[in-house]
DOVOFI-852087 format. One record per residue (C-alpha): residue number from 1; residue in one letter; x, y, z. Coordinates in steps of 0.1 Angstrom, whole numbers, plus 5000, padded with zeros to 4 digits. Each point is the difference from the previous one (the first is absolute). Example, Ala and Ser with C-alpha at 12.3 -4.5 7.8 and 13.67 -1.06 7.14 Angstrom:
    n  res    c1    c2    c3
    1    a  5123  4955  5078
    2    s  5014  5034  4993
//
This chain:
    n  res    c1    c2    c3
    1    m  5240  5006  4966
    2    n  4991  5036  5009
    3    r  5010  5015  4967
    4    d  4981  4992  4968
    5    a  5012  5030  4979
    6    i  4965  5013  4995
    7    d  4997  5036  4987
    8    f  4964  5012  4997
    9    q  5010  5030  4980
   10    k  5022  4985  4972
   11    e  4991  4963  4996
   12    p  4973  4989  4975
   13    v  4966  4992  5016
   14    a  5000  4964  4988
   15    t  5034  4994  5016
   16    l  4989  5016  5033
   17    f  4968  4980  5001
   18    r  5018  4967  4994
   19    k  5026  5008  5027
   20    l  4972  5007  5025
   21    l  4975  4974  4990
   22    i  5021  4968  5002
   23    p  5012  5004  5036
   24    t  4967  5014  5012
   25    l  4981  4971  4985
   26    l  5024  4975  5015
   27    g  4997  5016  5034
   28    s  4962  5001  4998
   29    f  4999  4964  4990
   30    a  5021  4990  5029
   31    m  4977  5017  5025
   32    s  4969  4986  4984
   33    a  5014  4965  4999
   34    v  5010  5002  5037
   35    c  4964  5009  5010
   36    t  4988  4969  4982
   37    i  5027  4978  5015
   38    d  4994  5014  5034
   39    g  4963  4990  4997
   40    i  5009  4965  4990
   41    f  5024  4996  5030
   42    v  4975  5013  5025
   43    g  4972  4978  4985
   44    h  5021  4968  5001
   45    g  5017  5008  5033
   46    t  4972  5014  5022
   47    g  4967  4990  4983
   48    a  4969  5020  4992
   49    d  5000  5018  5033
   50    g  5035  5013  4994
   51    v  4990  5013  4966
   52    a  4969  5016  5015
   53    a  5021  5017  5027
   54    v  5024  5014  4975
   55    n  4972  5012  4977
   56    l  4984  5019  5029
   57    v  5032  5021  5004
   58    v  5003  5006  4962
   59    p  4979  5033  5001
   60    i  5027  5017  5021
   61    y  5027  4988  4976
   62    q  4980  5013  4970
   63    f  4995  5034  5017
   64    v  5037  5003  5008
   65    a  5010  4989  4965
   66    g  4975  5025  4985
   67    l  5014  5028  5022
   68    g  5035  4992  4989
   69    l  4990  4999  4963
   70    m  4980  5033  5004
   71    i  5030  5018  5016
   72    g  5025  4983  4977
   73    s  4983  5008  4967
   74    g  4990  5035  5010
   75    c  5036  5008  5013
   76    s  5015  4985  4968
   77    v  4978  5021  4977
   78    v  5008  5032  5019
   79    s  5037  4992  5002
   80    s  5002  4991  4963
   81    i  4986  5035  4991
   82    h  5024  5017  5024
   83    l  5029  4981  4984
   84    s  4989  5011  4966
   85    y  5003  5036  5013
   86    k  5034  4992  5014
   87    k  4987  5005  5036
   88    v  5018  4971  5015
   89    k  4999  5014  5036
   90    t  4962  5005  4998
   91    a  4996  4964  4988
   92    r  5022  4987  5029
   93    l  4979  5021  5024
   94    n  4968  4984  4988
   95    i  5014  4965  5003
   96    s  5012  5006  5036
   97    q  4967  5015  5010
   98    a  4981  4971  4985
   99    l  5021  4973  5018
  100    l  4999  5018  5034
  101    a  4963  5007  5000
  102    t  4991  4964  4989
  103    t  5024  4985  5026
  104    l  4984  5020  5028
  105    f  4964  4991  4989
  106    i  5007  4963  4997
  107    t  5019  5000  5033
  108    v  4970  5014  5018
  109    l  4977  4975  4983
  110    t  5023  4971  5010
  111    v  5002  5011  5036
  112    l  4962  5004  5002
  113    v  4994  4965  4986
  114    l  5026  4984  5023
  115    i  4984  5017  5030
  116    f  4965  4988  4990
  117    p  5006  4967  4981
  118    a  4968  4982  5011
  119    e  4978  5030  4992
  120    t  5017  5003  4966
  121    a  4995  4964  4992
  122    r  4962  5002  5009
  123    l  4998  5031  4978
  124    l  5015  4980  4971
  125    g  4972  4974  5006
  126    s  5019  4973  5019
  127    s  4979  4974  5019
  128    e  5011  4988  5035
  129    s  5011  4967  4986
  130    l  5024  5017  4975
  131    m  5011  5027  5025
  132    p  5032  4982  5011
  133    q  5013  4996  4965
  134    v  4989  5034  4989
  135    l  5019  5016  5030
  136    d  5031  4979  4992
  137    y  5001  5013  4965
  138    l  4989  5035  5007
  139    q  5025  5007  5028
  140    w  5030  4987  4980
  141    i  4991  5016  4966
  142    m  4992  5035  5012
  143    p  5037  5010  5006
  144    a  5007  4993  4963
  145    f  4978  5027  4987
  146    v  5023  5029  5006
  147    f  5027  4982  4979
  148    q  4974  4992  4974
  149    t  4992  5036  4994
  150    w  5038  5008  4997
  151    m  5002  4973  4974
  152    l  4969  5010  4980
  153    i  5009  5038  5000
  154    g  5037  4992  4995
  155    l  4993  4979  4968
  156    f  4984  5030  4982
  157    i  5029  5023  5010
  158    i  5027  4975  4992
  159    r  4987  4994  4965
  160    l  4997  5038  4995
  161    d  5036  5003  5011
  162    g  5010  4978  4971
  163    s  5005  4967  5019
  164    p  4971  4976  4990
  165    r  5022  4969  5005
  166    f  5007  5009  5036
  167    a  4962  5005  5004
  168    m  4995  4966  4985
  169    w  5023  4984  5026
  170    c  4981  5018  5028
  171    n  4970  4978  4988
  172    i  5018  4968  4992
  173    v  5022  4997  5032
  174    p  4970  5003  5024
  175    a  4980  4976  4977
  176    l  5026  4973  5001
  177    l  5006  5005  5037
  178    n  4963  4997  5008
  179    i  4998  4967  4981
  180    v  5029  4985  5019
  181    l  4989  5013  5034
  182    d  4964  4990  4995
  183    w  5010  4964  4994
  184    l  5024  5000  5029
  185    f  4977  5016  5026
  186    i  4968  4982  4989
  187    f  5012  4964  4993
  188    p  5033  4991  5019
  189    l  4994  5024  5029
  190    g  4962  4995  5001
  191    m  4993  5036  5009
  192    g  4967  5003  4981
  193    v  4986  5034  4991
  194    k  5024  5017  5024
  195    g  5029  4985  4979
  196    a  4984  5013  4968
  197    a  4997  5035  5015
  198    i  5036  5000  5013
  199    a  5012  4988  4966
  200    t  4981  5028  4982
  201    t  5012  5026  5024
  202    l  5036  4991  4997
  203    s  4998  5000  4962
  204    i  4982  5034  4999
  205    v  5026  5014  5024
  206    a  5028  4989  4976
  207    g  4983  5018  4971
  208    g  4993  5031  5020
  209    v  5036  5002  5012
  210    m  5013  4996  4965
  211    a  4979  5028  4987
  212    l  5008  5024  5029
  213    y  5037  4992  4997
  214    y  4999  5010  4963
  215    l  4982  5033  5008
  216    l  5025  5008  5028
  217    f  5033  4991  4984
  218    m  4997  4989  4964
  219    g  4977  5025  4983
  220    r  5013  5018  4970
  221    s  4977  5030  4998
  222    l  4972  4989  5025
  223    r  5008  4994  5036
  224    i  4987  5008  5035
  225    i  5010  5034  5014
  226    a  4996  5017  5034
  227    l  4967  5018  5005
  228    k  4993  5034  5017
  229    t  4975  5001  5029
  230    s  4989  5037  4998
  231    v  4963  5008  4997
  232    k  5004  5011  4964
  233    s  5019  4968  4991
  234    l  4973  4978  5016
  235    r  4972  5019  4982
  236    l  5018  4995  4967
  237    a  5006  4963  5008
  238    g  4963  4996  5006
  239    r  4991  5016  4967
  240    n  5025  4978  4982
  241    l  4988  4968  5016
  242    g  4964  5010  4993
  243    y  5007  5004  4963
  244    q  5020  4967  4998
  245    c  4970  4982  5016
  246    k  4976  5017  4976
  247    i  5021  4988  4970
  248    g  5004  4965  5014
  249    l  4965  4995  5014
  250    s  4990  4978  4971
  251    s  5028  4975  5010
  252    l  4985  4997  5035
  253    l  4965  4996  4986
  254    g  5014  4973  4976
  255    e  5010  4979  5030
  256    l  4967  5006  5017
  257    t  4980  4990  4969
  258    m  5019  4967  4999
  259    a  4987  4994  5035
  260    i  4964  5009  4988
  261    f  5004  4976  4971
  262    i  5009  4971  5023
  263    y  4974  5009  5026
  264    i  4970  5003  4976
  265    g  5012  4970  4980
  266    n  5001  4978  5032
  267    w  4965  5010  5009
  268    q  4986  4993  4965
  269    f  5018  4967  4995
  270    m  4989  4989  5035
  271    h  4964  5009  4992
  272    y  4998  4982  4967
  273    l  5025  4971  5005
  274    g  5008  4997  5037
  275    n  5034  4991  5014
  276    s  5012  4984  4968
  277    g  4992  5031  4981
  278    v  5020  5022  5024
  279    g  5029  4975  4997
  280    a  4999  5003  4962
  281    f  4999  5038  5002
  282    g  5028  4999  5025
  283    i  5023  4984  4975
  284    a  4992  5029  4976
  285    c  5008  5024  5027
  286    y  5035  4986  5002
  287    y  5006  5008  4964
  288    a  4984  5035  5001
  289    p  5031  5017  5016
  290    f  5020  4988  4969
  291    f  4977  5020  4977
  292    f  5002  5031  5022
  293    m  5038  4997  5005
  294    i  5006  4998  4962
  295    g  4978  5030  4993
  296    n  5016  5019  5029
  297    a  5035  4990  4989
  298    i  4994  5014  4965
  299    a  4986  5032  5015
  300    q  5029  5004  5024
  301    s  5025  4994  4971
  302    a  4984  5027  4979
  303    q  4993  5025  5029
  304    p  5035  5016  5004
  305    i  5003  5004  4962
  306    i  4966  5015  4996
  307    s  5003  5023  5031
  308    y  5035  5012  4990
  309    n  4990  5009  4964
  310    y  4967  5014  5012
  311    g  5020  5024  5022
  312    t  5022  5010  4971
  313    g  4971  5004  4976
  314    l  5013  4973  4976
  315    w  4965  4987  4991
  316    h  5012  4979  4970
  317    k  5020  4978  5025
  318    v  4970  4998  5023
  319    r  4978  4987  4971
  320    e  5028  4976  4990
  321    t  5001  4986  5035
  322    r  4962  4997  5001
  323    r  5001  4979  4968
  324    l  5026  4977  5015
  325    l  4980  4997  5032
  326    l  4968  4990  4982
  327    r  5018  4976  4977
  328    t  5018  4983  5028
  329    a  4968  4997  5021
  330    t  4981  4986  4971
  331    l  5027  4974  4993
  332    f  5001  4987  5035
  333    g  4962  5001  5003
  334    v  4995  4979  4969
  335    c  5026  4975  5011
  336    l  4984  4996  5034
  337    s  4965  4997  4984
  338    l  5012  4972  4978
  339    l  5016  4983  5030
  340    f  4967  5000  5019
  341    i  4979  4990  4970
  342    l  5022  4972  4988
  343    f  5014  4986  5033
  344    p  4975  5004  5028
  345    r  5004  4965  5013
  346    e  5038  5004  5004
  347    l  4996  5034  5018
  348    v  4974  4986  5024
  349    g  5020  4969  5006
  350    l  5028  5019  5017
  351    f  4977  5006  5030
  352    v  4973  4973  5001
  353    d  4990  4966  4985
  354    t  4983  5009  4967
  355    q  4975  4972  5006
  356    s  4988  5015  5033
  357    q  4968  5021  5000
  358    a  5020  5033  5004
  359    g  5025  4988  4973
  360    r  4972  4994  4975
  361    i  4983  5033  5006
  362    a  5033  5019  4996
  363    t  5010  4980  4969
  364    a  4967  5009  4984
  365    g  5002  5037  5010
  366    f  5036  5009  4993
  367    p  4995  5004  4962
  368    y  4973  5025  5006
  369    l  5022  5018  5026
  370    g  5029  5000  4975
  371    t  4981  5021  4975
  372    g  5003  5030  5023
  373    t  5038  4999  5007
  374    v  5009  5022  4969
  375    f  4976  5027  5012
  376    f  5010  4996  5036
  377    i  5038  5005  4993
  378    a  4993  5028  4975
  379    n  4978  5019  5025
  380    v  5025  4999  5028
  381    a  5028  5012  4977
  382    v  4979  5028  4985
  383    i  4990  5012  5035
  384    g  5037  5002  5008
  385    y  5005  5021  4969
  386    f  4974  5025  5012
  387    q  5017  5002  5034
  388    s  5033  5007  4982
  389    l  4985  5031  4984
  390    e  4984  5012  5032
  391    r  4965  4993  4986
  392    i  4987  4992  5034
  393    r  4962  5001  4994
  394    e  5002  4976  4971
  395    s  5022  4974  5018
  396    i  4977  5000  5031
  397    l  4969  4998  4979
  398    f  5012  4970  4980
  399    v  5012  4982  5031
  400    l  4966  5004  5016
  401    m  4983  4990  4968
  402    r  5018  4967  4997
  403    g  5000  4993  5037
  404    v  4966  5012  5012
  405    i  4977  5018  4976
  406    l  4999  4973  4974
  407    l  5014  4969  5018
  408    i  4973  4998  5027
  409    p  4970  5002  4977
  410    c  5017  4974  4976
  411    f  5005  4976  5029
  412    y  4963  5002  5009
  413    l  4984  5003  4966
  414    l  5019  4976  4978
  415    p  4995  4969  5022
  416    a  4962  5008  4999
  417    v  5002  4998  4962
  418    w  5026  4973  4993
  419    g  5004  4982  5033
  420    t  5035  4987  5008
  421    t  5014  5012  4967
  422    g  4988  5035  5009
  423    m  5021  5000  5032
  424    w  5031  4991  4981
  425    l  4992  5027  4975
  426    a  4996  5028  5025
  427    m  5036  5011  5000
  428    p  5004  4997  4961
  429    v  4969  5020  4994
  430    t  5010  5027  5025
  431    e  5034  5004  4986
  432    a  4988  5000  4964
  433    l  4974  5027  5008
  434    t  5027  5020  5018
  435    s  5023  4998  4969
  436    t  4972  5011  4977
  437    i  4993  5030  5022
  438    i  5036  5010  5002
  439    y  5004  4997  4962
  440    g  4968  5020  4995
  441    m  5012  5027  5023
  442    c  5034  5003  4983
  443    l  4984  5000  4965
  444    y  4976  5028  5011
  445    r  5029  5021  5014
  446    r  5020  4995  4968
  447    r  4971  5011  4978
  448    r  4995  5031  5022
  449    r  5037  5009  4996
//
């Protein structure tokens, strides 16, 4: 399981990409599916108040996930380049520093939240009526976040070490465990949102322990090593961590822009269509992580290949990987677009009665939403490509463009012009404009060269 015979130096790019893509996609699908199933269990088992209580805690989850992706992607890029220079010890040093610093930061955050749970709940927007359920969920989910960062950072390093199948199982095992424990704690044991939190925590702990065990005992080239505590070593560690964060910042911003998309969309759908509109948009929000995970999985599969060959100066392999990345993203995007355009009723029917008001709104809107999936997935993948080449300014600019600079005006202007249709088109228009700008920038740079 821990040896996939991956050689970044000798194997053909297409073979490397296939070996990395399949397990990465399967693992990402597993984690995306479990979020959706988790929402279904909580909704059916605890009602609307339970769903609201869980959603209020989601910003902390998104922040921690974004932090893990930021450190993981930045550490992976830096380590890939060091490996290409045969600096294995330096790569191990970067990994160890990243894991230790993130563990300390999340531990402090967890302790502060557990000391001030009610204040944290109010800061997140909890009402007094929801406070008991928010506290139940918050106090039981916080201990999971240290293990979550181990898993998120570890997945990048494990793939880079040549073991994408083990990384896949670090996703699949927690996903399956979460489904079983959700059902057990919510329905037979009747533990409500506390049961959902305990189930999620136990599943995340399993994934984090698996990733840490690999980095301690199973790593081939990349594993954790002891760190020095001298002033010079701490200063160098701070410099290394700062550079990793700089490279991976767009990953953190990507998570935060998902939160902005949900927040602004909720306000607009409530304003124009009321509770039923928010319910319809909520169904779309359950599918949005699938789009992001597919684009991110394609980017993560290409990243070690691109970074390694970028470090060695083999630009023809970098270009070949880029072509594979774009073709794969386009293929998945077109397939998902057709799915949303041709089968909106079936997709909506998984969550609500399609004859309900929310069901009818979602069924009518999904074909418009589906037109943007090809651009959505391609943009996420391309931003990952820029990260892999240490092109930090471009990756941050395009994340902000698709998540803030273009998205917010589209959500406010398009409904004023096209009504309900304009709200569903806000995401597709934003992503299409971002793709156009990225293509224009690349064409301009190519002509200058």
